[in-house]
C-alpha positions, 0 to 999 in steps of 0.5 A, a space after each residue: 528521595 528524588 531531588 527536585 531538578 531530577 524530577 523536572 528532567 524526568 518530566 521533560 524527557 517524558 513529555 518529549 518522548 510522548 510528543 515525538 512518538 506522535 510525530 513519527 507515526 505513519 500517516 493514515 492508510 489510504 484505500 485505493 479502488 481500481 478497475 482494470 486488467 492486471 498485467 504481468 509486472 516487472 519482474 515477471 513474477 509480479 502482478 500490477 495494475 495502473 490507475 490514478 496515474 500510478 502503478 500499484 503492486 497487487 502481487 499480494 492478492 489472495 487469491 491472485 488477481 487474474 492476468 487478462 481479466 477485467 476486475 474491480 479491486 480494492 486495497 490499502 496502500 502500504 509502506 511495505 518494501 517489495 522487489 516488484 515495482 509500484 506502490 504495494 497494496 495490502 488487504 486486497 479484495 477483488 472481483 471479476 466482471 463480465 467486461 473484457 480487457 482491451 486488446 494490447 496495443 501493437 507497435 
């Protein structure tokens, strides 16, 4: 038979773990919608798009997002790590539009 103090300690430990796990859970995933032209990223094997004042890593798109074509893209922000710069997007869906990409600015 378990003594009464041991039972109380077990209940306290279980309650602590239950509430701590909820506090450590990742925030809900944010869906991002972008319209624009994917560009070669840094390093050059990466593909990125900018929008909402941020740079997004869209290298995980399958099929790959076309460089130099105007697309509509939807993806989910991820906490994944990448050697490409920008916020990593996952579950990427995109479609090409008839709109043309703007000419690159020259200095």
